[in-house]
N, C-alpha and C positions, 0 to 999 in steps of 0.2 A: 660751898664750893669745894669740890674734891681736888686736892693738889698733891701730886706725887713727883719725886725727883728720880730720874734714871741715873745710871752710871755713866752716861755719855757726857764727855767734857773734852775740851781742847783749847789751846791758846790761839787767840785771834790777833793777828798783826802784832804779836809780841807785846801787846799792851793790855790785853783783857783775857780772862778765862771765861769761855762760853760753856754753859751747862744746860742740859735739857730738863724740862719739867713736863708733866702731863697734867693738863687742867681740864677737868670734865671730859677726859678721853682724847683731848686734842694736844698734839705736841707743840710746845712753846719753848723757844730758846731764851735763856737768860744769860747775863754776863756780869762779871765783876771787874772793875778797873784795877790796873796795877797800883794806882794811887791808894785805893781802898786797901789792897793787900799790904802795901807798905805802911800806911798810917795806922791800921788797926790789927794787923795779923803778923807783924814782924818780918815781912818779906824784905830782903835787901838786894836780891839779884834781879837780873833781867832775862835770864834764859827761860826757855819753855819749861825746863825741869824745875827751876826755882818757883815759877808761877804756879805750876800744877802742885808742887809740894806745899806751898802756902795755902792753896785752895783746899787740898785734901786734909791738911792739918786743922782746918777751921771750917770744914764743910757744913757742919750743923748750924753754926752761927750765920754763915753766908746763906744757906737755904732758908733759915728762919727769916732773914731780912727779905729775901726774894718772895717768900710766901706772903709776908705783910704787903708788899707792893702788888703782887698778883691779886690779892684780895681787894685792894683799893682800886686797881685799874681794870677789873673785870676779866683778868686772865690774859692780858696782852703781854708781849715781850717786855722784859725788864733789863735795864742796864744799870746795875748798882754802882754807885759812886761813894766816895768817902762820907758824904752827908747822910747816906742811908744807914749808917752804923752808929749814929749818935744816940 
């Protein structure tokens, strides 16, 4: 399964950072929760700027977790939570 991540990302409802992947040529949205950013990536703020900074500073680890879930779920949308980073 070919999975690539684009540079498109944004904060959703101030509690998740959504980011785009392309799976076998199809656009798929993924997201990571503020709890996961707080618990695993040192985020302490709640502003869009804080969340995007935590995401960008840990992008590779977050995308690696999303890739694992995308491979397991056949390329469907992913909502990463704290448990996905253990």
